[in-house]
Steps between C-alpha positions, in 0.01 A plus 500: 500500500200284607336275245189633325265394228599752233297602197578718201228759450455723195127571516406250228217249560749214506718667762194578716393135477854404601481737798172341613654153473813616683289641785325167545834318486651737757214421738550127449872534573466750786725749319476865404412604146738729312384692191762616251442749219794541263539735207776627279487839329531476125813668357300743287271613783516843662694457823303674774131511396491142376683366802274687740187385318615141506593526865154630582341228290705236682403644838135483399527139381663392824265702722181375335619140495599519867162643597312237302704214643468635855121503460502131406786393728487736802750301709761481224815710528558674166807699399582659165777666306548677169827451316631684196660207323393258227233262637703184429806639679291616796302180543807280466656697785177483702476125449792451738272576796182365341326188620383482223514772234163541326444652157196533276450361152231587247252223426461382144127500569267509794541132572820365350864565515762761558664745269841534663683811386873541459532666841330209675706243314817694577423495872410130502814411303743699714387492861615231741193543720148359447274708275123468474321619186134595537285555195276799446149439627604242761266499801518345846203275424683353199738330743218333692258220425144599406241506777224240540296673229791511257557874543843664540597558862807612693372327816524140375812277517788578265543319172808277460853631503665341195871411493688419182757238605812399312590183688837471326614832647269565795580817690419537868427872466236449232336210683505683834339808344211287370448306825511819706252670267263204530538490879425873534186458292394166654486389137576176326834481318479350152841393370517486120770313312501455123723237343589385150486152350831347391596557139442134413123556543480586131129427478406696810359383835257260332791283388531329837251606767651261752847649471358853505320420823820357647693814409226718649512306827878545506456877454241507778734309729785743432276800567377345823860439616572871453184602687522251788714714734284804424183311590659430839605861544152631409261231633205739482532552124305261280718410201386347174735402219424535131739334256411484134661460161546829320623853549536606862404851393176380345401305810583797725298741287204260514536465878512879543132524403407365843792630707554780749871514416741327261860454615782436253878515521755685293856378486747786551745501212759773452533462125701742286188578293296593806262335744238254378163398638472150353232364266264354761497808721475727196192311374335496843554875541331570169205263527414422864176647635602504869775709660841347428790490746842459339764380747863530381743226598852380421 
């Protein structure tokens, strides 16, 4: 089956925002957009009437979303399907052909953060394909720089793509996703790396500013060594590095305020107690203000 940008659609504001983002991403990638509506009849429901009503409701959601997206993206190929299965099961299956899979997430408020539900977390934790979470209320102009008068605009250059980099375990798939996203948007790539002071800094960074500076330069050098071959591969992408003492999650959340997309990795672990997201990715998903792409890797 050909690759598509695939989005889960349930008629909620967050899923409609995700569909709008997915349509824009499909145009950037030159791919078709695939809308998926999944539902699972509750055990206590009446078999025929409830199923038929839900089927009709799903048809309406898909039809209206397709019409709206066609109006805004007339050249975009859009397909859709309705599946009677639990949403997590359906979207995990759909993620195999997704490039990427896009899901919505309710905003904690109009301007800050996600509220990632159990379904969204389950998908992120289990899929082995990239997933992008888009918060409710997200608009195209949020991804772009303000115009000359400081007003929101979707016609100005894109804001930075932000990459959270773990230079001890850098993964080519995560880095490539971020560079490709920046190249498609003609955006700057901001690479964020948070690091911790050694335990012997009992009095904090003020104890020895000279040594702290030396350690920071070493971190910067290590990050640059990881990025060097990627700079050569993507000469048109402007890259800026940001290394700082402190939580990587905190720095990424701060950077998301002026980003078009935040890219983080998730290490695939087949643990007996189930899949995990990881503390940095978990924090970014819950607090970032820009769309977040989670790229699984081994």
